[in-house]
Backbone of each chain as ProteinMPNN parsed JSONL, in Angstrom:
{"seq_chain_A": "XXXXXXXXXXXXXXXXXXXXXXXXXXXXXXXXXXXXXXXXXXXXXXXXXXXXXXXXXXXXXXXXXXXXXXXXXXXXXXXXXXXXXXXXXXXXXXXXXXXXXXXXXXXXXXXXXXX", "coords_chain_A": {"N_chain_A": [[72.909, -55.591, -64.822], [70.389, -56.695, -62.581], [70.687, -58.437, -59.471], [71.803, -61.027, -57.208], [74.767, -61.345, -55.443], [77.152, -63.592, -54.211], [79.985, -64.209, -52.313], [82.96, -65.878, -51.259], [82.762, -68.406, -53.913], [83.645, -70.905, -53.194], [84.837, -71.922, -50.031], [87.279, -72.491, -47.63], [88.017, -73.496, -44.365], [89.695, -73.732, -41.201], [88.81, -75.701, -38.39], [87.367, -74.059, -35.607], [87.755, -71.461, -36.364], [86.205, -68.344, -37.047], [84.12, -67.414, -39.799], [83.14, -65.268, -42.447], [80.476, -64.917, -44.666], [79.691, -63.387, -47.692], [76.959, -61.419, -48.937], [75.32, -59.658, -51.368], [72.869, -57.516, -52.788], [71.3, -55.972, -55.608], [68.72, -55.432, -56.177], [66.964, -53.83, -54.957], [65.475, -54.867, -52.897], [63.604, -55.287, -49.889], [63.661, -57.4, -48.054], [65.833, -59.962, -46.877], [67.524, -63.143, -46.814], [69.075, -65.986, -45.249], [70.024, -69.254, -46.015], [70.687, -72.677, -45.263], [71.94, -75.546, -46.883], [72.054, -78.998, -46.855], [73.354, -82.125, -48.08], [70.918, -83.958, -49.898], [68.789, -82.785, -48.651], [66.218, -80.318, -48.108], [66.105, -76.682, -48.101], [67.091, -74.912, -45.175], [66.166, -72.361, -42.966], [68.284, -69.868, -41.733], [68.685, -67.149, -40.815], [66.68, -64.189, -41.183], [65.887, -60.997, -42.619], [63.829, -58.234, -42.597], [64.093, -55.581, -42.869], [66.403, -52.838, -42.794], [68.798, -52.91, -40.152], [67.382, -54.711, -38.63], [66.637, -58.054, -37.777], [65.681, -61.515, -37.768], [65.773, -64.683, -36.075], [65.966, -67.813, -37.725], [65.105, -71.259, -38.2], [67.481, -72.583, -37.554], [69.473, -71.027, -36.168], [71.508, -71.132, -34.281], [74.919, -70.71, -33.538], [75.448, -69.054, -35.617], [75.702, -65.675, -36.912], [74.404, -62.48, -37.924], [74.302, -59.33, -39.734], [72.664, -56.274, -40.639], [73.303, -53.654, -41.913], [73.129, -52.13, -44.155], [70.816, -51.76, -46.848], [71.458, -53.245, -49.074], [73.135, -55.281, -48.296], [73.867, -58.291, -46.513], [75.577, -59.871, -44.562], [76.748, -63.075, -43.41], [77.986, -64.617, -40.549], [79.722, -67.443, -39.728], [80.229, -68.966, -36.829], [82.681, -70.292, -34.49], [81.202, -71.74, -32.785], [79.329, -73.13, -34.138], [78.366, -76.35, -34.684], [78.548, -78.13, -36.856], [79.581, -76.929, -39.475], [80.119, -77.315, -42.197], [78.704, -77.009, -45.291], [76.347, -76.027, -47.871], [75.679, -72.709, -48.546], [73.087, -70.483, -49.039], [72.011, -67.335, -50.125], [69.23, -65.137, -50.206], [66.761, -62.84, -51.543], [63.853, -60.73, -51.331], [60.9, -58.854, -52.273], [59.242, -57.04, -49.709], [57.78, -59.424, -47.693], [55.531, -58.995, -46.215], [53.785, -57.579, -47.702], [52.694, -59.029, -49.738], [52.568, -61.965, -51.904], [55.501, -62.849, -52.715], [58.099, -64.1, -54.74], [61.256, -65.504, -53.793], [64.492, -64.448, -54.646], [67.57, -65.904, -55.543], [71.073, -66.091, -54.709], [74.211, -67.355, -56.108], [75.326, -69.043, -54.247], [77.501, -70.238, -51.578], [79.948, -72.584, -50.982], [80.933, -74.016, -48.136], [83.633, -75.449, -46.493], [84.786, -76.968, -43.654], [87.539, -78.034, -41.862]], "CA_chain_A": [[71.883, -56.571, -64.494], [70.104, -56.828, -61.167], [70.831, -59.784, -58.981], [72.414, -61.26, -55.897], [76.102, -61.907, -55.533], [77.705, -64.202, -53.013], [81.394, -64.522, -52.479], [83.418, -66.552, -52.466], [81.956, -69.567, -54.285], [84.159, -71.989, -52.348], [85.557, -71.385, -48.881], [87.828, -73.546, -46.773], [88.463, -72.959, -43.086], [90.06, -74.679, -40.158], [87.897, -75.741, -37.247], [87.68, -73.092, -34.565], [87.835, -70.121, -36.93], [84.99, -67.724, -37.567], [84.214, -67.061, -41.211], [82.01, -64.434, -42.875], [80.036, -65.09, -46.049], [79.164, -62.13, -48.208], [75.765, -61.425, -49.771], [74.959, -58.313, -51.822], [71.83, -57.504, -53.812], [70.991, -54.659, -56.185], [67.329, -55.531, -56.629], [66.198, -52.912, -54.115], [64.559, -55.649, -52.066], [63.662, -55.01, -48.456], [63.887, -58.601, -47.256], [66.94, -60.845, -47.239], [67.456, -64.429, -46.101], [70.181, -66.935, -45.342], [69.638, -70.652, -45.895], [71.712, -73.718, -45.3], [71.493, -76.748, -47.574], [72.878, -80.188, -46.692], [73.053, -83.104, -49.134], [69.684, -84.722, -49.783], [67.785, -82.087, -47.853], [65.77, -79.008, -48.56], [66.758, -75.544, -47.466], [66.679, -74.552, -43.817], [66.376, -70.936, -42.761], [69.175, -69.52, -40.64], [68.266, -65.821, -40.384], [66.112, -63.34, -42.209], [65.795, -59.585, -42.273], [62.807, -57.549, -43.401], [64.404, -54.161, -42.981], [67.731, -52.499, -42.288], [68.992, -52.897, -38.705], [66.471, -55.64, -37.958], [66.692, -59.4, -38.312], [65.075, -62.526, -36.901], [66.315, -66.026, -36.18], [65.202, -68.862, -38.366], [65.031, -72.526, -37.484], [68.783, -73.136, -37.176], [70.326, -69.851, -35.984], [72.583, -71.337, -33.304], [76.247, -70.786, -34.123], [75.527, -68.085, -36.716], [75.292, -64.316, -36.623], [74.228, -61.651, -39.123], [74.098, -57.9, -39.558], [71.99, -55.649, -41.769], [73.576, -52.219, -41.781], [72.729, -51.502, -45.419], [69.744, -52.498, -47.513], [72.002, -54.114, -50.105], [74.103, -56.235, -47.787], [73.391, -59.121, -45.399], [76.624, -60.87, -44.352], [76.527, -64.148, -42.436], [79.195, -65.118, -39.904], [79.642, -68.786, -39.161], [81.154, -68.901, -35.701], [83.261, -71.56, -34.055], [80.192, -72.439, -31.99], [78.496, -73.957, -35.018], [78.934, -77.687, -34.52], [78.775, -78.809, -38.131], [79.397, -75.818, -40.398], [80.327, -77.66, -43.603], [77.404, -77.024, -45.965], [76.148, -75.068, -48.957], [74.926, -71.596, -47.989], [72.398, -69.695, -50.062], [71.422, -66.057, -49.731], [68.09, -64.791, -51.046], [66.093, -61.588, -51.224], [62.512, -60.601, -51.904], [60.102, -57.704, -51.873], [58.752, -57.264, -48.348], [56.74, -60.459, -47.707], [54.326, -58.525, -45.545], [52.926, -56.845, -48.643], [52.152, -59.909, -50.774], [53.21, -63.259, -52.131], [56.596, -62.595, -53.642], [59.109, -65.143, -54.759], [62.596, -65.141, -53.36], [65.556, -64.565, -55.64], [68.714, -66.496, -54.877], [72.427, -65.962, -55.199], [74.805, -68.606, -56.597], [75.702, -69.891, -53.127], [78.882, -70.435, -51.127], [80.153, -73.921, -50.417], [81.895, -73.892, -47.041], [84.199, -76.693, -45.976], [85.577, -76.755, -42.437], [88.257, -79.278, -41.532]], "C_chain_A": [[71.676, -56.645, -62.99], [70.257, -58.262, -60.727], [71.45, -59.824, -57.611], [73.779, -61.891, -56.117], [76.511, -62.448, -54.172], [79.166, -64.505, -53.29], [81.978, -65.009, -51.161], [82.516, -67.743, -52.802], [82.362, -70.787, -53.449], [84.998, -71.381, -51.236], [86.01, -72.546, -48.005], [88.355, -72.891, -45.498], [88.845, -74.097, -42.157], [89.022, -74.594, -39.038], [88.348, -74.734, -36.197], [87.788, -71.663, -35.057], [86.439, -69.626, -37.294], [85.203, -67.4, -39.039], [82.956, -66.288, -41.608], [81.746, -64.633, -44.349], [79.341, -63.809, -46.489], [77.907, -62.352, -49.027], [75.382, -59.98, -50.083], [73.867, -58.421, -52.88], [71.597, -56.077, -54.311], [69.591, -54.651, -56.788], [66.411, -54.572, -55.88], [65.156, -53.642, -53.263], [64.736, -55.297, -50.595], [64.119, -56.224, -47.66], [65.06, -59.41, -47.797], [66.965, -62.048, -46.309], [68.771, -65.192, -46.258], [69.64, -68.34, -45.09], [70.879, -71.532, -45.865], [71.118, -74.924, -46.02], [72.511, -77.859, -47.354], [72.459, -81.216, -47.733], [71.766, -83.859, -48.869], [68.591, -84.05, -48.987], [67.352, -80.795, -48.544], [66.512, -77.925, -47.818], [66.21, -75.327, -46.057], [67.08, -73.109, -43.546], [67.248, -70.682, -41.542], [68.741, -68.193, -40.003], [67.536, -65.145, -41.536], [65.965, -61.923, -41.671], [64.773, -58.928, -43.194], [63.153, -56.097, -43.659], [65.787, -53.927, -42.396], [67.71, -52.426, -40.762], [68.005, -53.764, -37.935], [66.599, -57.004, -38.598], [66.128, -60.364, -37.269], [65.743, -63.877, -37.121], [65.364, -66.929, -36.945], [65.257, -70.129, -37.537], [66.37, -73.017, -36.939], [69.81, -72.025, -36.953], [71.531, -70.09, -35.066], [73.933, -71.501, -33.997], [76.455, -69.85, -35.3], [75.198, -66.686, -36.206], [75.222, -63.534, -37.927], [74.208, -60.185, -38.725], [73.38, -57.386, -40.789], [72.114, -54.13, -41.611], [73.182, -51.447, -43.03], [71.668, -52.365, -46.077], [70.314, -53.547, -48.453], [72.775, -55.305, -49.563], [73.592, -56.991, -46.562], [74.435, -60.219, -45.154], [76.286, -61.858, -43.236], [77.871, -64.589, -41.869], [78.911, -66.493, -39.311], [80.675, -68.831, -38.046], [81.683, -70.297, -35.352], [82.285, -72.372, -33.198], [79.277, -73.324, -32.826], [79.123, -75.349, -35.092], [79.296, -78.362, -35.836], [78.606, -77.81, -39.266], [79.557, -76.161, -41.875], [78.978, -77.836, -44.273], [77.451, -76.05, -47.137], [75.235, -73.973, -48.427], [74.374, -70.73, -49.12], [71.794, -68.445, -49.445], [70.285, -65.742, -50.699], [67.548, -63.432, -50.651], [64.709, -61.586, -51.851], [61.953, -59.219, -51.563], [59.527, -58.045, -50.497], [57.599, -58.267, -48.332], [55.467, -60.041, -46.993], [53.348, -57.838, -46.469], [52.383, -57.739, -49.744], [52.949, -61.183, -50.904], [54.31, -63.09, -53.168], [57.623, -63.704, -53.567], [60.42, -64.601, -54.239], [63.57, -65.384, -54.506], [66.83, -64.987, -54.92], [70.038, -66.12, -55.532], [72.976, -67.318, -55.611], [75.277, -69.534, -55.488], [77.189, -69.898, -52.828], [78.98, -71.819, -50.496], [81.28, -73.825, -49.399], [82.332, -75.276, -46.583], [85.092, -76.361, -44.785], [86.219, -78.072, -42.044], [89.043, -79.114, -40.237]], "O_chain_A": [[72.633, -56.658, -62.216], [69.998, -59.193, -61.49], [71.603, -58.802, -56.942], [73.925, -62.847, -56.879], [76.249, -61.843, -53.132], [79.529, -64.993, -54.36], [81.541, -64.601, -50.085], [81.597, -68.05, -52.043], [81.519, -71.592, -53.054], [85.769, -70.448, -51.461], [85.238, -73.45, -47.685], [89.044, -71.872, -45.544], [88.4, -75.236, -42.295], [88.441, -73.539, -38.786], [89.54, -74.576, -35.933], [87.902, -70.741, -34.249], [85.603, -70.385, -37.785], [86.326, -67.143, -39.473], [81.852, -66.607, -41.166], [82.65, -64.536, -45.179], [78.525, -63.234, -45.768], [77.792, -63.354, -49.734], [75.149, -59.18, -49.177], [73.915, -59.287, -53.754], [71.683, -55.112, -53.552], [69.319, -53.962, -57.771], [65.211, -54.517, -56.15], [64.096, -53.098, -52.953], [65.843, -55.046, -50.12], [64.878, -56.09, -46.7], [65.252, -59.526, -49.007], [66.493, -61.987, -45.174], [69.476, -65.059, -47.259], [68.921, -68.596, -44.124], [71.947, -71.178, -46.366], [69.96, -75.285, -45.807], [73.697, -77.683, -47.635], [71.328, -81.181, -48.217], [71.538, -84.345, -47.761], [67.574, -84.67, -48.677], [68.029, -80.27, -49.428], [67.413, -78.188, -47.022], [65.026, -75.533, -45.792], [68.195, -72.691, -43.86], [66.992, -71.208, -40.459], [68.466, -68.129, -38.805], [67.74, -65.477, -42.704], [65.925, -61.683, -40.464], [64.847, -59.056, -44.416], [62.589, -55.458, -44.547], [66.278, -54.725, -41.597], [66.747, -51.951, -40.16], [67.811, -53.578, -36.734], [66.662, -57.113, -39.823], [66.101, -60.077, -36.072], [66.218, -64.176, -38.216], [64.142, -66.829, -36.833], [65.434, -70.08, -36.32], [66.402, -73.78, -35.974], [70.909, -72.086, -37.504], [72.48, -69.306, -35.088], [74.084, -72.31, -34.912], [77.521, -69.851, -35.914], [74.507, -66.527, -35.2], [75.886, -63.872, -38.907], [74.112, -59.841, -37.547], [73.469, -57.985, -41.861], [71.17, -53.438, -41.232], [72.93, -50.243, -42.967], [71.638, -53.578, -45.874], [69.731, -54.618, -48.617], [73.045, -56.25, -50.305], [72.963, -56.405, -45.682], [74.201, -61.376, -45.502], [75.628, -61.513, -42.254], [78.793, -64.901, -42.624], [77.993, -66.675, -38.512], [81.875, -68.741, -38.307], [81.202, -71.316, -35.847], [82.52, -73.549, -32.923], [78.544, -74.159, -32.295], [80.27, -75.502, -35.512], [80.278, -79.102, -35.896], [77.587, -77.837, -39.957], [79.164, -75.366, -42.729], [78.193, -78.7, -43.883], [78.442, -75.355, -47.362], [74.149, -74.255, -47.92], [75.097, -70.311, -50.023], [71.157, -68.49, -48.393], [70.377, -66.053, -51.887], [67.833, -62.929, -49.564], [64.43, -62.343, -52.781], [62.462, -58.518, -50.688], [59.35, -59.219, -50.169], [56.543, -57.991, -48.9], [54.428, -60.681, -47.157], [52.217, -57.542, -46.082], [51.666, -57.249, -50.617], [53.871, -61.452, -50.133], [54.058, -63.18, -54.37], [57.973, -64.186, -52.49], [60.661, -63.394, -54.246], [63.484, -66.379, -55.226], [67.136, -64.498, -53.832], [70.112, -65.867, -56.734], [72.285, -68.328, -55.482], [75.596, -70.693, -55.751], [78.022, -69.61, -53.688], [78.208, -72.176, -49.606], [82.434, -73.585, -49.753], [81.508, -76.152, -46.322], [86.032, -75.575, -44.898], [85.545, -79.094, -41.909], [89.71, -80.05, -39.797]]}, "seq_chain_B": "XXXXXXXXXXXXXXXXXXXXXXXXXXXXXXXXXXXXXXXXXXXXXXXXXXXXXXXXXXXXXXXXXXXXXXXXXXXXXXXXXXXXXXXXXXXXXXXXXXXXXXXXXXXXXXXXXX", "coords_chain_B": {"N_chain_B": [[51.594, -78.119, -37.648], [53.618, -76.689, -40.19], [54.399, -78.447, -43.184], [56.188, -79.917, -45.862], [56.053, -82.393, -48.314], [57.866, -84.304, -50.513], [57.661, -87.015, -52.374], [59.126, -88.389, -54.252], [62.298, -89.245, -54.623], [63.981, -89.412, -56.831], [63.782, -89.218, -60.421], [63.557, -90.606, -63.678], [63.141, -89.567, -66.957], [62.067, -89.723, -70.317], [63.308, -87.679, -72.92], [61.247, -85.089, -74.242], [58.902, -86.109, -73.255], [56.119, -85.579, -71.001], [56.286, -84.64, -67.541], [55.485, -85.249, -64.143], [55.923, -83.881, -61.025], [55.651, -84.641, -57.671], [54.059, -83.05, -54.871], [53.056, -82.663, -51.628], [51.382, -80.975, -48.988], [51.091, -79.624, -45.675], [49.1, -77.737, -43.67], [47.46, -75.574, -41.371], [46.567, -73.152, -41.884], [44.463, -70.914, -43.722], [45.214, -69.248, -45.716], [47.768, -69.292, -47.926], [50.838, -69.716, -49.768], [52.235, -71.453, -52.531], [55.234, -72.606, -53.915], [57.48, -73.41, -56.569], [60.793, -74.39, -57.203], [63.77, -74.628, -59.173], [66.855, -76.302, -59.099], [69.752, -76.344, -60.63], [72.825, -78.186, -61.331], [74.736, -76.298, -60.827], [73.976, -74.96, -58.564], [72.502, -72.614, -57.813], [69.223, -71.423, -56.922], [66.32, -71.396, -58.845], [63.445, -69.646, -59.451], [60.314, -70.987, -60.42], [57.404, -71.173, -60.511], [54.3, -70.073, -59.052], [51.575, -70.557, -56.769], [48.646, -69.395, -55.305], [46.645, -69.975, -52.385], [44.027, -69.168, -52.651], [43.671, -68.905, -55.29], [41.769, -69.609, -58.114], [42.297, -70.683, -60.566], [44.627, -72.986, -61.971], [48.092, -72.35, -61.831], [50.183, -71.319, -64.542], [53.233, -71.252, -66.381], [54.767, -70.85, -69.151], [56.249, -73.831, -70.111], [55.725, -74.925, -67.702], [53.351, -75.99, -65.345], [51.076, -75.89, -62.596], [49.506, -78.286, -60.816], [47.045, -77.904, -58.838], [45.445, -79.164, -56.098], [43.378, -78.515, -53.807], [41.793, -79.712, -51.793], [43.004, -82.137, -51.469], [45.406, -81.31, -50.644], [47.615, -81.006, -52.352], [50.181, -80.046, -54.661], [51.256, -80.37, -57.409], [53.944, -80.243, -59.734], [53.952, -79.836, -63.189], [55.761, -80.553, -66.013], [55.823, -79.884, -69.32], [56.659, -81.485, -72.419], [59.504, -82.303, -71.977], [62.942, -81.29, -71.68], [66.506, -81.707, -72.216], [67.844, -79.866, -70.681], [66.237, -79.601, -68.505], [67.013, -81.283, -66.55], [67.683, -81.522, -63.213], [67.549, -80.608, -59.681], [64.415, -80.361, -58.084], [62.414, -78.312, -56.106], [59.741, -78.015, -53.847], [57.967, -75.521, -52.105], [56.472, -73.777, -49.332], [54.597, -71.031, -48.015], [53.003, -69.596, -45.3], [50.448, -67.105, -44.752], [50.692, -65.829, -42.331], [53.3, -66.138, -41.673], [56.617, -65.413, -42.41], [58.461, -67.176, -43.314], [59.705, -69.498, -45.711], [58.879, -72.85, -46.138], [60.515, -75.797, -46.938], [60.493, -78.636, -49.165], [62.194, -81.841, -49.464], [63.083, -82.236, -51.984], [63.226, -83.352, -55.469], [65.104, -85.257, -57.636], [65.469, -84.84, -60.972], [66.092, -86.462, -63.963], [66.623, -86.156, -67.333], [66.432, -88.201, -70.065], [68.165, -88.662, -73.152]], "CA_chain_B": [[52.86, -77.573, -38.098], [53.785, -76.706, -41.637], [55.276, -79.491, -43.673], [56.154, -80.18, -47.297], [56.53, -83.739, -48.616], [58.102, -84.682, -51.904], [57.842, -88.453, -52.188], [59.962, -88.961, -55.308], [63.684, -88.767, -54.489], [64.573, -89.279, -58.149], [62.96, -89.651, -61.556], [64.143, -90.623, -65.021], [62.095, -89.319, -67.947], [62.554, -89.604, -71.688], [63.182, -86.34, -73.52], [60.012, -84.721, -74.934], [57.742, -86.564, -72.501], [55.692, -84.747, -69.875], [56.667, -85.212, -66.245], [54.796, -84.685, -62.983], [56.662, -83.969, -59.76], [54.644, -84.597, -56.623], [54.273, -82.249, -53.678], [51.921, -82.52, -50.727], [51.704, -80.031, -47.929], [50.231, -79.679, -44.505], [48.98, -76.462, -42.98], [46.146, -75.277, -40.814], [46.242, -71.8, -42.322], [43.614, -70.88, -44.923], [45.881, -68.417, -46.708], [49.159, -69.726, -48.063], [51.343, -69.725, -51.129], [53.063, -72.604, -52.884], [56.278, -72.22, -54.865], [58.392, -74.429, -57.087], [62.103, -73.9, -57.614], [64.669, -75.559, -59.848], [68.256, -76.122, -58.713], [70.704, -77.072, -61.485], [74.043, -78.624, -60.644], [75.514, -75.109, -60.451], [73.647, -74.676, -57.176], [71.558, -71.554, -57.48], [67.804, -71.762, -56.969], [65.621, -70.625, -59.86], [62.0, -69.662, -59.252], [59.578, -71.463, -61.585], [55.971, -70.945, -60.559], [53.664, -69.808, -57.762], [50.121, -70.744, -56.685], [48.053, -68.94, -54.055], [45.593, -70.889, -51.926], [42.713, -68.682, -53.076], [43.612, -68.82, -56.765], [40.847, -70.624, -58.634], [42.897, -71.308, -61.726], [45.978, -73.507, -61.806], [49.105, -71.464, -62.385], [50.983, -71.797, -65.672], [54.333, -70.394, -66.82], [55.438, -71.534, -70.244], [56.092, -75.285, -70.079], [55.437, -75.345, -66.331], [52.023, -75.751, -64.779], [50.937, -76.396, -61.242], [48.25, -79.001, -60.632], [46.708, -77.578, -57.457], [44.241, -79.836, -55.601], [43.357, -77.973, -52.45], [41.201, -80.667, -50.854], [43.998, -83.193, -51.247], [46.63, -80.627, -50.219], [48.72, -81.34, -53.243], [50.569, -78.972, -55.585], [52.22, -81.053, -58.265], [54.503, -79.494, -60.864], [53.927, -80.55, -64.455], [56.632, -79.99, -67.054], [55.436, -80.472, -70.6], [57.712, -81.585, -73.444], [60.753, -82.139, -71.235], [64.18, -81.042, -72.427], [67.699, -82.14, -71.486], [68.171, -78.812, -69.721], [65.355, -79.686, -67.338], [67.658, -82.131, -65.551], [68.013, -80.688, -62.051], [66.741, -80.854, -58.481], [63.219, -79.517, -58.032], [61.952, -78.161, -54.734], [58.452, -77.416, -53.55], [58.052, -74.747, -50.872], [55.196, -73.175, -48.937], [54.627, -69.966, -47.029], [51.707, -69.193, -44.774], [50.289, -65.655, -44.692], [51.102, -65.335, -41.017], [54.697, -66.504, -41.403], [57.426, -64.992, -43.547], [59.391, -68.227, -43.7], [59.386, -70.537, -46.683], [59.181, -74.203, -45.703], [60.957, -76.486, -48.146], [60.551, -80.081, -49.247], [63.546, -82.396, -49.611], [63.464, -82.154, -53.389], [63.2, -84.483, -56.395], [66.137, -85.154, -58.678], [64.93, -85.198, -62.275], [67.083, -86.675, -65.019], [65.987, -86.317, -68.634], [67.247, -89.074, -70.908], [68.026, -88.342, -74.585]], "C_chain_B": [[52.936, -77.668, -39.624], [54.71, -77.838, -42.04], [55.083, -79.643, -45.174], [56.744, -81.561, -47.54], [56.666, -83.937, -50.112], [58.515, -86.146, -51.884], [58.767, -89.101, -53.212], [61.4, -88.451, -55.15], [64.334, -88.545, -55.847], [63.641, -89.803, -59.215], [63.783, -89.611, -62.83], [62.991, -90.477, -66.013], [62.739, -89.181, -69.32], [62.323, -88.183, -72.196], [61.882, -86.243, -74.318], [58.759, -85.248, -74.222], [57.372, -85.529, -71.436], [56.069, -85.445, -68.562], [55.906, -84.49, -65.142], [55.612, -84.951, -61.737], [55.68, -83.711, -58.622], [55.058, -83.706, -55.451], [52.986, -82.242, -52.869], [52.353, -81.649, -49.559], [50.709, -80.171, -46.792], [50.256, -78.315, -43.83], [47.578, -76.311, -42.441], [45.689, -73.877, -41.205], [45.379, -71.863, -43.582], [44.28, -70.114, -46.056], [47.352, -68.791, -46.762], [49.544, -69.674, -49.538], [52.263, -70.913, -51.34], [53.994, -72.222, -54.019], [57.039, -73.46, -55.33], [59.662, -73.744, -57.567], [62.877, -75.033, -58.276], [66.093, -75.261, -59.392], [69.144, -76.965, -59.623], [71.942, -77.443, -60.689], [74.921, -77.449, -60.226], [75.174, -74.624, -59.044], [72.63, -73.59, -56.927], [70.122, -72.001, -57.687], [67.109, -70.818, -57.944], [64.123, -70.766, -59.633], [61.287, -70.073, -60.538], [58.136, -70.975, -61.621], [55.417, -70.813, -59.144], [52.154, -70.045, -57.866], [49.642, -70.262, -55.328], [46.889, -69.835, -53.68], [44.209, -70.45, -52.359], [42.598, -68.557, -54.589], [42.735, -69.945, -57.287], [41.43, -71.366, -59.822], [44.265, -71.877, -61.354], [46.972, -72.581, -62.491], [49.825, -72.13, -63.558], [52.045, -70.759, -65.996], [55.09, -71.142, -67.904], [55.182, -73.034, -70.204], [55.763, -75.821, -68.691], [53.979, -75.047, -65.984], [51.961, -76.409, -63.414], [49.553, -77.016, -61.113], [47.875, -78.904, -59.149], [45.398, -78.253, -57.087], [44.153, -79.546, -54.102], [42.846, -78.992, -51.436], [42.181, -81.791, -50.521], [45.306, -82.629, -50.726], [47.815, -81.075, -51.056], [48.936, -80.207, -54.244], [51.649, -79.521, -56.503], [52.677, -80.163, -59.416], [54.469, -80.382, -62.103], [54.825, -79.82, -65.436], [56.238, -80.67, -68.361], [56.655, -80.525, -71.524], [59.1, -81.39, -72.841], [61.959, -82.023, -72.166], [65.371, -81.48, -71.574], [68.072, -81.124, -70.398], [67.274, -78.788, -68.505], [65.952, -80.571, -66.246], [68.181, -81.266, -64.407], [67.288, -81.246, -60.834], [65.565, -79.884, -58.519], [62.673, -79.523, -56.603], [60.591, -77.481, -54.705], [58.587, -76.682, -52.218], [56.711, -74.077, -50.594], [55.436, -72.063, -47.934], [53.215, -69.67, -46.594], [51.658, -67.672, -44.682], [50.879, -65.086, -43.405], [52.587, -65.528, -40.735], [55.54, -66.147, -42.611], [58.384, -66.073, -44.025], [58.834, -69.117, -44.804], [59.784, -71.877, -46.073], [59.41, -75.053, -46.943], [60.809, -77.999, -48.031], [61.989, -80.527, -49.473], [64.007, -82.441, -51.06], [63.319, -83.466, -54.147], [64.271, -84.262, -57.451], [65.576, -85.7, -59.983], [66.055, -85.332, -63.28], [66.329, -86.955, -66.307], [66.935, -87.123, -69.523], [67.058, -88.713, -72.379], [67.441, -89.5, -75.371]], "O_chain_B": [[52.399, -78.584, -40.246], [55.674, -78.154, -41.342], [53.973, -79.517, -45.691], [57.82, -81.873, -47.03], [55.715, -83.761, -50.874], [59.607, -86.476, -51.423], [59.151, -90.258, -53.045], [61.679, -87.31, -55.519], [65.132, -87.624, -56.018], [62.826, -90.694, -58.977], [64.595, -88.71, -63.038], [61.986, -91.181, -65.915], [63.813, -88.598, -69.464], [61.286, -87.572, -71.938], [61.474, -87.196, -74.983], [57.65, -84.848, -74.577], [58.199, -84.715, -71.027], [56.157, -86.671, -68.492], [55.708, -83.277, -65.199], [55.951, -86.094, -61.428], [54.974, -82.703, -58.607], [56.233, -83.619, -55.092], [51.936, -81.853, -53.379], [53.528, -81.596, -49.196], [49.637, -80.759, -46.938], [51.318, -77.81, -43.466], [46.625, -76.859, -42.994], [44.57, -73.468, -40.898], [45.545, -72.759, -44.409], [43.945, -70.311, -47.224], [48.088, -68.633, -45.788], [48.693, -69.6, -50.424], [52.983, -71.324, -50.43], [53.574, -71.579, -54.981], [57.214, -74.422, -54.582], [59.637, -72.702, -58.222], [62.674, -76.212, -57.989], [66.49, -74.099, -59.31], [69.278, -78.171, -59.412], [72.089, -77.066, -59.527], [75.771, -77.601, -59.348], [75.985, -73.956, -58.403], [71.942, -73.633, -55.907], [69.842, -72.856, -58.528], [67.284, -69.601, -57.881], [63.594, -71.877, -59.625], [61.607, -69.575, -61.617], [57.686, -70.43, -62.628], [55.967, -71.35, -58.182], [51.537, -69.777, -58.897], [50.179, -70.679, -54.302], [46.221, -70.392, -54.551], [43.298, -71.276, -52.429], [41.558, -68.153, -55.109], [42.939, -71.108, -56.938], [41.105, -72.528, -60.062], [44.973, -71.314, -60.52], [46.724, -72.091, -63.593], [50.045, -73.341, -63.564], [51.808, -69.555, -65.904], [55.952, -71.97, -67.611], [54.031, -73.469, -70.256], [55.547, -77.02, -68.517], [53.457, -73.977, -66.299], [52.693, -77.354, -63.12], [48.543, -76.333, -61.285], [48.32, -79.702, -58.323], [44.358, -77.964, -57.678], [44.755, -80.222, -53.268], [43.402, -79.119, -50.346], [42.173, -82.324, -49.412], [46.22, -83.386, -50.399], [48.863, -81.464, -50.541], [47.999, -79.505, -54.623], [52.821, -79.168, -56.376], [51.882, -79.421, -59.996], [54.902, -81.534, -62.068], [54.672, -78.62, -65.663], [56.316, -81.893, -68.482], [57.566, -79.704, -71.413], [59.79, -80.422, -73.16], [61.987, -82.574, -73.266], [65.255, -81.607, -70.355], [68.557, -81.496, -69.33], [67.522, -78.031, -67.567], [65.438, -80.599, -65.128], [69.018, -80.387, -64.613], [66.526, -82.209, -60.925], [65.706, -78.733, -58.934], [62.494, -80.572, -55.985], [60.33, -76.518, -55.427], [59.251, -77.171, -51.304], [55.919, -73.841, -51.507], [56.349, -72.132, -47.112], [52.323, -69.51, -47.428], [52.694, -67.02, -44.552], [51.48, -64.011, -43.395], [53.078, -65.127, -39.68], [55.209, -66.54, -43.73], [59.053, -65.897, -45.043], [57.646, -69.441, -44.823], [60.89, -72.025, -45.554], [58.611, -75.037, -47.879], [60.975, -78.574, -46.955], [62.887, -79.704, -49.652], [65.187, -82.659, -51.333], [63.293, -84.545, -53.555], [64.332, -83.205, -58.079], [65.25, -86.883, -60.083], [66.874, -84.426, -63.434], [65.504, -87.866, -66.375], [68.096, -86.758, -69.703], [65.932, -88.481, -72.819], [67.26, -89.394, -76.584]]}, "name": "protein", "num_of_chains": 2, "seq": "XXXXXXXXXXXXXXXXXXXXXXXXXXXXXXXXXXXXXXXXXXXXXXXXXXXXXXXXXXXXXXXXXXXXXXXXXXXXXXXXXXXXXXXXXXXXXXXXXXXXXXXXXXXXXXXXXXXXXXXXXXXXXXXXXXXXXXXXXXXXXXXXXXXXXXXXXXXXXXXXXXXXXXXXXXXXXXXXXXXXXXXXXXXXXXXXXXXXXXXXXXXXXXXXXXXXXXXXXXXXXXXXXXXXX"}
């Protein structure tokens, strides 16, 4: 079955540590996205990538970094510079948005808790 | 600036009744797309329905339909014959042609009562 996998589902870290969230898709989608969701709020875009080896900052990129070395993979690193990293993180992918109106498909999410 | 407003933080609806979830948007672009997603308690986002700004007909997908009123800038989701499994958060989102980002509303929590 095609889809998006995110691991782990729950992640706990101590303050000051960097942590990397995994996102893999086998949908052959060009575009991938990382969102953050806080309680009672909609999704906010952290980073997105339309093609391998290229990515753009979203609205809340500070304290995060990404890489896109393979089409299938778009890992997100939450660095110690992120002031309030505890949140639910969702990865998504879509057909290249430059070619039409395509919905985004989402993974199951990773709930990160930093103490 | 783009903006999505969902004015209903929560709704209770009796099973088998129809329900309308409100969404208004703000954009200066003439070409845009509107999306509705469902988020069950498990957390993943499930795509429900899409409406393009130039589509003349309201979109429908099974029990879901989108009541698109362009002049009022509203894109309400209608769920017919609600089921217990419809209980979830529902999000409205918009994308302008010139921008690859989806802008999201704050969501509406729908609870279906047996």
